[in-house]
N, C-alpha and C positions, 0 to 999 in steps of 0.2 A: 504493500500500500504506500502510495506517495505521501510523505509527511507534510504537515501544514507549514505555513510560514514562508514558503518560496514565493508566494504571490497568488492571491485569489483572483485569477484571471480566466476569462472564458476560453481564451486560446489554449492555455495550459490544460484546462479540463478537456477540451476537444481532442487534443493530442493524446492525452492519457487514455481517453475512451476509445479512440481509434486503435490504439495499441493494446487494448484489452487490459489495461492497468487499473488498479483501484486507486482512489484518492480520498484524502481527508484534508480539506483546505480551510484555513482560518477565514471566517466571515467577519469582515470589519464594517465599521459604521459608514465607510465611503460607499457601500452598497446599501444605502439608507432604507429603501423600501423592503428589500429582501431581509435585511437585518431586523427590521421591526417585525416582519411576518414571522421570522424565526423565534424572536423573543416571545411573541404572543402564543405561538404554537407550543413552545416549551412550557409556558405558564399553564396552558391547558393540561399538559402532561403531568406537571407538578400537582395540579388539582385533581388528578385521577380521572381525567376525561375518558369514559369507557370506549368511545369510538376510535381512540388513537391506539395504534400498535406501537408500543414503546418497550425499550429494554434498558436496564441499568447495570452498571458495574462499579464497584467501590474498591479503592485501595487506601491503605493506611501506612504511613511511614513515620518512623521516629529516629531522631539522631541529631547531634550537634545542638542540643538544647531546644529542639522544636518538634512539634508533631504536625504532620500535614495529612489531611484527608481529602481525597479527590473522588467525586461522584460523577461518573460518565453516564449520560443519558442520550439515547437515540430515539427518534420518532420516524417511523417509516412513512414515506410519502406514497399514498395509494389513493384509490377512488374516494376514500372518506376524508381526505385532506385537500381536495382540489379547491375548495372554497377558502382555504386558509393560506395556500401558496398559489400565486398567479400561474395560470396554465403556461404562459410564455416562459416561465422560469425553467421548466423542464426542457424547452427547446434551446434556451440560452446556455444551459449547463448540462451538456450531454452526460448521460449515465447517472445523474443525480437521483438517488433513491431514498435519502434520509437527511434529516437535520440532526446535528449533534450538539450537546452542551457539556461543558466541564465546569463544575463548581469546585474550586480549590479553597479549602479552609486551613489556614496556617496559624498555629498557636505556639507562642513562645511564653516565657515566664511572665511578661508584662503586657502582652498584646495579642489580639486575635484579628486576623484580616481575612476577607473573603473576596474571591474573584470569580467572575462569570465569563466564559469564553464560548463562542458559537462557531460551528463548522458546517460545511457542506460535505456530505458523505456519499460515496457510491456504494458503500456496504453498510447496512444497518446493524451489523454485529457489534455490540457494545464492548466486548473484550478486545476485538481487533482495533476498534477505535481508540481504546485506551493505550494499546501497545504502540500505535502510530504516533499518538500525541507524546507519550513519554519518551519514545525513541528519538523524536525530533528534538525535544528539549534537552535530552541527555547529550546529544551531539552539539547543540548550541552552547550549553553550559561548559562542556569540555573545551570547545574551540575558544570561547571567550576567556576561560581561565588560562589557557596556554598563551594566547595573545597578550594577556596582561602580565603573566609571570615571566614568560620567556622573551617577549618582545617589548614589554614596558608600554603597551598601548595606552593604558589609562593615564600614564604620567606625561604623555606627549601633549603639548599645548598648541600644535599647529592648527590654525583656523582660517588662514587667508586663502581666497580663491579656491582652486581645486586641490590644494595641498592635502587636506584630510583624506579625500577620496583616493588620491594617488598613493599616499603612504599606506592606506588600508590595503590597496591592491598589492603593493610591494611586500607588505608584511605577510599576507596570505601566500604569495608566491614563495617567499623565503621559508615560510612554515612548511609548505608542501615539500620543498627541496630538503629541508632538515629531516622531515619524516622519512623521506626516501633514503637519505643518507644513514639514518638511524637503523634502518633495516639491514644495511650493509656493514656498518661499523659497530653496532650494538652499544653505542655511546649515547648519553643523554643529550637532548637537544640544547639544554642550557649550557652545558660544557662546550659543545661544538660552537654555539653562538659566541661564547666568550673567547674561544681560541681564534675564531675568525676575526674578532675585534683586534687581536694582537698582530695579525698579518694576513694579507690577502692570499698568500701561498696556500694556506690551509683550506681556503674556500675552493681553490682550484683542485686540490686533492680530493675533496668531497665530491665535486662535480664529476671528476674522472671516475670515482668509485661508483657513482650513480649511473652515469651514461657510458 
């Protein structure tokens, strides 16, 4: 299943559907009408609307001084939901078969926060939906942690013109090269990065090892 977050675009959905791939795409407020319809549909599911075919899956995690509960709900789009979601929606989003919602509740020692997120789904299975969402965020969190710790991204204050975008591209390019080099050398990326800083010759060695 294609993870969310890459961009909730009709063209992406169409390509995935044409290639018989499943998708779970984050639904943002920039699709205002559809987002509102999804919120209302999920509210009916929460109220126990008998005409809706829906499924739920719950996960509980504890660690690092916090407890996080996530409830995943999917509502199947069928003949009974046509008056809730515009007919044209199914034509615009090929393969769309369900709306999904994730309610995340995070509790720490002094604070409890709750977040609601909505998704367009090609598969109404709640467990698969949960796996796709968690898999995506796991990748995102790992990537951001490495960029911060290894590349010092958060400490960079470049803000003029296209500087931030250009540096972001270069960091990700460098990160991919370091990951490839790690497979060959079995050394940590942070150590390799530090050694490159002492001399460009080491970078050439790594590139030769990779390519």
